[in-house]
C-alpha positions in Angstrom: 43.7 -122.0 -57.6 46.3 -124.8 -57.2 45.9 -128.5 -56.9 48.9 -130.4 -55.3 49.6 -133.7 -57.0 52.2 -134.3 -54.3 50.4 -133.9 -51.0 53.7 -133.7 -49.2 56.7 -132.0 -50.8 58.9 -134.2 -53.0 62.1 -132.9 -54.7 61.9 -133.2 -58.5 64.4 -135.5 -60.2 65.8 -132.5 -62.0 64.5 -129.0 -62.9 65.4 -127.3 -66.1 65.1 -123.5 -65.6 64.7 -121.9 -69.1 65.7 -118.2 -68.6 68.0 -118.8 -65.6 70.3 -115.9 -66.8 67.5 -113.4 -66.0 66.3 -111.7 -62.8 63.5 -114.1 -61.9 64.9 -117.2 -63.4 68.2 -116.7 -61.6 66.4 -116.3 -58.3 64.5 -119.6 -58.9 67.6 -121.5 -59.9 69.4 -120.2 -56.8 66.5 -121.2 -54.5 66.5 -124.7 -56.0 70.3 -125.0 -55.6 70.0 -124.0 -52.0 67.6 -127.0 -51.5 70.1 -129.3 -53.3 67.7 -129.9 -56.2 69.5 -131.0 -59.4 69.1 -128.0 -61.7 70.0 -127.3 -65.3 70.2 -123.6 -65.8 69.5 -122.7 -69.4 70.3 -119.1 -70.5 70.7 -117.4 -73.8 74.3 -118.7 -74.2 73.0 -122.2 -73.8 70.1 -121.8 -76.2 69.0 -118.7 -78.1 65.3 -119.3 -78.5 65.1 -117.1 -81.5 67.5 -119.2 -83.5 65.9 -121.4 -86.2 67.1 -124.6 -84.6 66.5 -123.6 -81.0 63.8 -126.2 -80.4 66.1 -129.0 -81.5 69.0 -127.7 -79.3 66.7 -127.4 -76.3 65.0 -130.8 -76.9 68.4 -132.5 -76.7 68.9 -131.1 -73.2 65.6 -132.5 -71.8 65.8 -135.8 -69.9 62.9 -138.1 -69.0 61.2 -137.0 -65.8 62.5 -133.4 -66.0 60.4 -130.6 -64.6 60.7 -127.3 -66.5 60.3 -123.7 -65.4 59.6 -121.5 -68.3 60.8 -118.0 -67.5 62.5 -116.8 -70.7 60.7 -113.9 -72.4 61.6 -110.6 -73.9 60.1 -108.3 -71.3 58.6 -105.9 -70.7 56.9 -106.3 -74.1 56.2 -102.8 -75.4 56.2 -103.0 -79.2 54.6 -105.2 -81.9 58.1 -106.4 -82.9 58.8 -107.5 -79.3 55.4 -109.3 -79.3 56.3 -111.1 -82.5 59.7 -112.2 -81.1 58.0 -113.4 -78.0 55.5 -115.5 -80.0 58.4 -117.0 -81.9 60.2 -117.7 -78.6 57.2 -119.5 -77.1 56.6 -121.4 -80.4 60.2 -122.7 -80.1 59.6 -123.7 -76.5 56.4 -125.5 -77.3 58.0 -127.4 -80.2 60.9 -128.5 -77.9 58.7 -129.6 -75.1 55.8 -131.0 -77.0 57.0 -134.6 -77.1 59.4 -134.4 -74.2 58.7 -136.8 -71.3 58.2 -134.0 -68.7 56.9 -134.5 -65.2 55.8 -130.9 -64.7 55.8 -127.4 -66.3 55.8 -124.2 -64.3 55.3 -121.1 -66.4 56.1 -117.7 -65.0 53.4 -115.4 -66.4 52.2 -112.0 -65.2 49.2 -110.3 -63.5 49.1 -108.2 -66.7 46.8 -111.0 -68.2 43.9 -109.6 -66.2 41.6 -106.7 -67.0 41.4 -103.8 -64.6 38.7 -103.6 -62.1 37.7 -102.1 -58.8 37.7 -105.3 -56.8 40.8 -107.3 -55.7 42.0 -109.5 -58.5 41.8 -113.2 -58.0 42.6 -116.3 -60.1 39.0 -116.2 -61.4 39.2 -112.6 -62.6 38.6 -112.1 -66.4 41.8 -112.4 -68.5 41.5 -109.5 -70.8 44.8 -107.8 -71.1 45.0 -104.1 -72.1 48.7 -104.1 -73.0 51.0 -105.9 -75.4 52.9 -107.2 -72.4 49.7 -108.8 -71.0 48.7 -110.1 -74.4 52.2 -111.7 -74.7 51.8 -113.5 -71.4 48.3 -114.7 -72.1 49.5 -116.0 -75.5 52.2 -118.0 -73.6 49.7 -119.5 -71.2 47.3 -120.5 -74.1 50.1 -121.9 -76.2 51.4 -124.1 -73.3 47.9 -125.3 -72.4 47.1 -126.2 -76.0 50.4 -127.7 -77.0 51.6 -129.6 -73.9 49.9 -132.5 -72.3 51.7 -132.4 -68.9 50.8 -131.2 -65.4 51.3 -127.4 -65.4 51.1 -124.4 -63.2 50.7 -120.7 -64.2 52.3 -118.3 -61.8 51.2 -114.7 -62.2 53.4 -112.3 -60.2 52.6 -108.6 -59.9 55.4 -106.0 -59.8 58.6 -107.7 -58.7 61.5 -105.9 -56.9 65.0 -107.0 -55.9 68.6 -105.8 -56.0 69.5 -107.6 -59.2 66.6 -106.3 -61.3 68.0 -105.2 -64.7 65.2 -103.0 -65.8 65.5 -100.2 -63.2 61.7 -99.7 -63.5 59.8 -96.9 -61.7 59.3 -98.0 -58.2 61.3 -99.8 -55.5 64.3 -100.8 -57.6 64.9 -97.3 -59.2 64.1 -95.4 -56.0 66.6 -97.4 -53.9 69.3 -96.9 -56.5 68.6 -93.2 -56.8 68.8 -92.7 -53.0 72.0 -94.7 -52.8 73.5 -92.5 -55.5 72.3 -89.3 -53.7 69.8 -88.5 -56.4 66.4 -86.9 -55.8 63.3 -88.9 -56.6 60.8 -87.4 -59.1 57.4 -89.0 -58.8 54.8 -89.3 -61.5 52.1 -86.9 -60.3 52.3 -87.0 -56.5 53.0 -90.7 -56.4 49.5 -91.3 -55.2 48.8 -94.5 -57.3 48.8 -97.6 -55.2 50.2 -100.9 -56.3 51.3 -104.3 -54.9 55.0 -105.2 -55.0 56.4 -108.6 -54.4 60.0 -109.5 -53.5 61.8 -111.7 -56.0 62.9 -114.2 -53.3 59.2 -114.7 -52.4 58.5 -115.4 -56.1 61.3 -118.0 -56.1 60.1 -119.6 -52.9 56.6 -120.1 -54.3 58.0 -121.4 -57.5 60.0 -124.0 -55.5 57.0 -125.0 -53.5 54.9 -125.5 -56.6 57.7 -127.7 -58.0 57.9 -129.7 -54.8 54.2 -130.3 -54.6 53.9 -130.7 -58.4 51.0 -128.3 -58.3 48.7 -127.6 -61.2 46.4 -124.6 -61.9 47.0 -120.9 -61.6 48.2 -118.7 -58.7 48.6 -114.9 -58.4 51.8 -113.9 -56.6 51.1 -110.7 -54.7 51.2 -109.7 -51.0 47.6 -108.4 -50.8 48.9 -105.0 -49.7 48.9 -101.9 -51.9 51.3 -99.1 -51.2 51.6 -95.7 -52.9 54.7 -94.8 -54.9 55.3 -91.9 -52.5 55.4 -94.3 -49.6 57.8 -96.5 -51.5 60.1 -93.5 -52.1 60.0 -92.6 -48.4 60.9 -96.2 -47.5 63.8 -96.1 -49.9 65.0 -92.7 -48.4 64.7 -94.0 -44.8 66.5 -97.3 -45.7 69.5 -95.7 -47.3 69.6 -92.6 -45.1 70.6 -90.0 -47.7 68.7 -86.7 -47.4 67.3 -86.7 -50.9 64.2 -84.7 -52.0 61.0 -86.5 -53.1 59.0 -84.3 -55.5 55.9 -84.6 -57.7 55.8 -83.8 -61.4 52.9 -83.2 -63.8 51.5 -86.3 -65.4 51.5 -86.7 -69.1 48.7 -89.2 -69.2 46.3 -91.2 -67.0 47.5 -93.3 -64.1 48.1 -96.9 -65.1 45.3 -99.2 -64.0 43.4 -96.2 -62.7 45.9 -95.8 -59.9 44.8 -98.9 -57.9 45.4 -102.6 -58.5 44.7 -104.8 -55.4 44.9 -108.6 -55.2 43.1 -111.2 -53.2 45.5 -113.7 -51.6 43.1 -116.4 -50.5 44.4 -119.0 -53.0 48.0 -118.6 -51.9 47.0 -119.0 -48.3 45.0 -122.1 -49.1 47.9 -123.6 -51.1 50.7 -122.7 -48.7 49.2 -121.9 -45.3 52.6 -121.7 -43.6 54.0 -119.1 -46.1 53.9 -115.4 -45.4 54.7 -112.7 -48.0 57.5 -110.4 -47.1 56.2 -106.9 -46.2 57.6 -104.2 -48.5 59.7 -102.4 -45.9 61.3 -105.7 -44.8 61.9 -106.8 -48.4 63.6 -103.5 -49.3 65.8 -103.8 -46.3 66.8 -107.4 -47.1 67.3 -106.6 -50.8 69.0 -103.3 -50.7 70.0 -102.7 -47.1 73.5 -104.1 -47.6 74.0 -102.6 -51.0 76.0 -99.4 -51.5 
């Protein structure tokens, strides 16, 4: 749940987006720029957070009253080496921000911090990650909460899609690119598992609103609608219009999350009652419809 310290939206004095060179960070920086918010976009060229003096370099960039969006991470985190690097990265962030005169911190976390369960996940669901990726994000949340005495919000998006995604992960991004290239889509199993997918521009919009309201607490970013991967593939084929085949393949292991991971959206509706999540078909059309 979120608590708004600004009852009405107020533009921050300046927002420092750490990780602005990435998919999500870039979308947040673009959304803030569209609202004429003074923004410092920090990417790896500006500060390599794995360098020994990264905290000192970053600290020199922070000005009194800055709000910070912490996006930078090595993700998805799949190995113990990646986990160790992520912990070093968040330690550098914490050292840099510990004594900084911040007005607000917004951390982009992940729904992977939650345990699986048959009921829709809410902000009160147990945080018991079953993957290194989830453990990494939970460690980030705990580190910021312990080390920083500033108002902060933890945003936990589920699977994010968008045309600029660099990972080409199984799902909307890969399927739309495969269809655009005239390639057939091979599903895991029959594509029967159902997941929630959120458009990156919706993530950026919520992040901006959280900054404007100087919100604190935690919020899941998910549409509340689960869709099978076969349906997603069919949406991609219909959108691009190429006559590709969609086929199933034998699974090599169990379905992730038991094949079903729904979310409750009550907290988002309470925090931002005038906001509506973009339905998957509309988001795919807006993200990929004009792409080759």
